[in-house]
N, C-alpha and C positions, 0 to 999 in steps of 0.2 A: 725644381728650380722655381723661385718666386719671380714674378714679373717685375721689371724695373718700374719704379714709381714715376708717373708723369710729373713734370714740374707743376707746382701748385698754381702758378700763374696761368698755365695752360688749361688746367682743370677748371679754374675759376672763370676763365674766358669762355670755355665751352659751355659751362653751366649757365652763364649769363646771356649767351647768344643763341644756343641751339634749343629748339622747341622740344625735340625728342629727348629721351632719357640718357643721361651720362652714367655709364657703368664702370666701376673701378674694382681692382682686386680687393677682396675683402667683402664685397657685396655678396649676398647669399646665392645669387644666381649667376655670378660672374663666370664660373666654370661651364655652366650649361650654355650660356650665350656665346662664349668664345669657341665652342666646339663646332666642327663642320662634319659633313657626311663621312669623310675619310678618317677612320679612327687612328691612323698612323700620325696624324698631325696634332702636335701638342704645344703649339706656339702660344705665348701668353702676351697679349698686348698690354701696354701700361694703362690704357683707357679705351673704352668702347663708346662711340656715339651712335645711338640708335636713331638715325635721321628719319624724319617724316616726309621730307621733300627736298627740292632743289635748294631752297634757302638755307636749310640746315647744312647741306653739303658745302655750300659756299663759305659759311662761317667756319666749318671744320678745316677747310683748306687754308683759309687765312690764318687761323690759329696755328696750324701745323707749320706754316711758313715762318710765322713770327717766333716760334719757339723751337724750330729745328727738329720737329718730330718726323720720324719715319711714318709713312702712311700705307695702309692696305685697304682694299675695298672689298666688302662682302656683299654679294648680290643674293643669289638663291642659296648659297652655302654648300655647293658640291665641292668644287675646288680640289680635285684629286691631288695636285702638287702642293696644296696648302698656301697658294699665293694670297688668298683672301684674309689670312690671319698673320700679322707680323709679330715679331718678338720685340717687346719693349717700346712700341710706338702707339700710334692712334689707328684703331680699326674703325673705319667708317662703315657702319652696319646699315644696309638698306632693307633688311628683312621685314621691317614694319611698313615699308613703302612698296606695296605690291598690288595696287589697284590696276584694273584693266577696263578700258572703255571702248566699246565696239560701235562703229558707225556702219550699219548695214547698207545704207544708201550708197556710200562711197566704196564699200568693201574694204574697209581699213579698221585697224584697232591700234590704240595707244596704250602702252603698259609702262608702269613705273619700274625702276631699275631693280627692285627687290622681288619682282614677281617670278614665280616658277612657271614652267610649261603647264603644270597642273592648273594653276590659277588662270592662265591664258586660255587653255583649251576649254575650261569650264564655261567661261564667258562667251567665247566665240561659238561654241557648239550650240548655244541657245538659239543662234541665228542660222545654224546649218553651215557654218564657215570654219575654216582652219587655215593654218600655214605650217610650213615645215618646222618642227621643233623637237629635236632630240628623240630618245626612245624611253625616257623615264619622266614621270610627272614631277618628281622632286628636283629636277635639274633647273637651274636658274636661266632665265632668258638672256641675261646680260652676258655671262661668260660664254655661253654656247654661240650666241649670235656674233659677238665680237671676234670669236676664233673661227668662224665659218658657219658651222651649224648643220650637221647631217641629221637625217631622220627618215621616217617611213613615208614621207611625201616628196622626198628630194628628187627622185627621177622624173616626176611629173612637173613639179613646181620649183625646182632648184633648192639650194641651201637656204638656211634662215637668213643669211646676210644678203642673198639675192632678192629677198622679199622685203628688205628693210628700206623704208622710204625716207625716214629722217630720224634724227636723235636730238634731244636736248642734253647738253654736256657742260659740266663745270670744268674750266681749264685750270692749269697749274697755278695761275695767278688769281684764281677765284672768280673769273667772269663766267656768266651763264650765257651760252650761245646755242644756236641751232645749226646743225650740219645736215645738208641734203644734197641732192644733185645740183641744186641751183644756188645754194648758200653754203659757203665754206666747203666747196666741193672737194678740194684736195684732202681735207680732214675726213670727209665722208668716205672717200675712196679708201683711206687707210683704216678706218674703223670697220669696214666690211671685210673682215678676215685677218686684220693685222693685230688683234689682241686689244687689251684694255689700257695700255700705258699712255694713251693720248689724252686722257682726262677721265672724269667720272661721269658716265652716262646715267642721267636721272630718269629719262623716259625714252621709249622706242616706239616708232610708228611703223606698222607692218601692213603690207598688202595681204588680203585674205582671198581664199578660194572656196568654191562651193563643195565642201566636203562635210558630210554629216555621218554617214555610215560607211564602213569599208568591209571588204571580205578579208578577214585577217585572222591571225593567231599563230600557232606553232605546229610544225611537223617535226617529229623526233625519230631518228633512225638508230639502230644499234651500232655500237662502235665497230664491231667486226665487219660491218658493211661500209664503213665510212670512206675508205679509199676510193671506191668507185662512185659513191654518192657525191663526194666533194667535187670530183672531176665532172660529173654530170651536171651538178649545180653550177659550176663555173661556166660550162658550155651553154647552159640554159640562159644564164644572165647576160651572156655576150650578145644575144639577139632578142632579149625580152623587151616588151613594149614599155613605154614610160610609166604606164599606170601601176606597175608593180615594183615595189621596193622591198628589198630583203636584206637580212643579216644572217649569215651562216655562223654557227657557234658550236665548238666542241665544248660540251658542258657535262656536269654531273647532276642527275636528277635528285630530288630530295631523298629518295630511298637508297641512293648510292650508286645507281646504274649510270655508267658513262655512255654517252652517245653523241651524235651530231644532230643539231637542230637547225631549223630554218624559221626565223621570226619574219613574218611578212605582212604586208598590207597592200591590197589592190583597191584603188580608188576609182576604177572605171565601172563599166557595166558588169553586174554580177555574173551574167552568163559567160562573158568573156573571161572573167576571173576564174570561174569554175573550170573552164577548159585549160587555162594555164596551170592552175593548181593540180589538176588531174595529171599533168605531165610530171610535176614534182612528186606526187604520190606514187608514180610508177617507177621512181628511181630505185626502190628497194623496199624491204619489209619495214613496217612502221611500229615503233613502240607506242607512239601517241599521235593522234590526229585531233587537234583542237581548232581547226579552221571553221569559222562560221561568220555570218554577217553580224557585225557589232558596231556600236557607236565608236567613232574615232578615238575619243578619250579612253575607251576601254583597252584598245590595243596598245595605248601608251603606258598602261599599267603593268603589262606582262613582264617586262625586264626587271622590274623591281624585286621580283622573287629571287633573282640571281645576284643582286647587289644590295643587300640590306644596309641601312645606316649603321655606322660605327665599326664596320669591318676594316681591318688594316689593309688598305689598297696600295698596290704599286702597279702602274700601267706603263706599257711600252708599245710603241707603234712603228710600223714601217709601210712603205708602198711597194707593191709588186705588180708587174705588168700582166702576169698571168699566174694561175695557180698550177704550176707544173708538178710532175710526179715526185720530184725530189722534195719540193716544198710540202706536199701532202704527207710524204713519209715522215718528215721531221715533225710536222704538226701532230700526227697521230702518235708517234713515238713519245713525244713530250707529254701528250695528254694522258697516256697510259701511266705516266709516272708523276702526275701533278700532286703536290703536297697537301692540297686542300680541296674539298668539294666545291669551294667557291672560286677556284682557279679556272679561268676560261680563256679560250682563244676565239676571237671574233673576226669574221671576214665581212667587211662592209664593201659592197659592190656599188660603185658610183655609176657613171654613164647617164644616159637620158639627158634631162635638162642640165644637170651638173656639168656634163662633158661639153655642152654647147656654149658655156659661158666663155667670153673672150678674156684676154689678158690685159686689156687696156682700161683706161678710166671710164667710169660710167658716163654716158653721153645723154643729156636731157632729150627727151622725146623718144628714146628707145626703151622697151620693156626692161626692167631691172634684170630679169632672168637671162637676158642675152648679153649683158656686159657685167664686168665685175673684177675684183682684185683676187688674184690667185698666187700671191707671193709667199704666203705663210701656209704650210701644210695644215689643213683643218684638223686632221686626227691627232696632231701633236698636242692640241689643246682642248680636245673634245671633253665636255662636261667640266670645264674649268671656269670658275667665276672670275669676275674682272680682276686683272692682275694689279700689282702695286702701282700706284700713281707716282711716276717720276721719283725714284727713291731719294733724290737730292732736292726735294721741293724747297728747302730752306736756302739753297744756293741760287 
């Protein structure tokens, strides 16, 4: 299917007002630029605006309103459901706007809306600082943060949205505003977990924490021991200290061997971490033990092996209070019959700082990690870039 052509007047208006490049169907790199991480998404925008900053986004929104164009927003470009690429409309592409500036004195960092967690971690790591951000470097900060933001520091420092201090945002009428606990506070509350339909966030300000190296990596056990190991893992995480965050996964190794793995990071004292990981090692025989002290950005690269770019992804999530025997039996039964070596089942265990976040509005003067919005299930949108901005902008 060929993409619908954008009205010539809209393209002319974009080319005369937007500093970044305007890409149309027929341009040699149109197909490469419109593609995102999930190979299943084949949407074709009529025109792509590769914005360089907030002013470009403002012009795009105004043109979209004037010409009745559907709009989608591309941040880092993961967007498993494909929300960041519309059919026949205007894709506001922020992937060229990915700068990160760290202020070590205040322990904060500001990142543009197209930055990935790889961009962010690279800059903050230079100062021995980090904040919670996904489990893959290629994930965009925008979609993950606006949808909640789980990761391997969450039990100690909360979700990504709990560490968000302020945003700059272009509204549906083209205004550039700031939202924080003290300015446009209602909007700020909604942005911290409510998704991307409130506007186009062009920059994010985060609180940082002293994290340079972690004791982390993967432990992988054989599938025929998985039933007891998953139960032991669930019991372990019920009383684990905040410093350790884990994801359990039923996966297939590159050689075709199926097993149960634990991806983890411990951000506390290494000796304490070794004691905890010693308990995990005692759950059963190990196929692989790759736990070591490593830079925090290195542990963020491990999951990429299991989710390469271009694979046709379909994700589904749910919440369970406990991993009971029936649930374990179902998980193992299905994993024995998975149709692809890239089909996984992942158990994210929350708790810690995430569980201590209240359900009310953020209150100035309180640490962000102790207040927040929990109206939208974070895992429903994990690794999703900013969602389409108000589909009826022209109305």
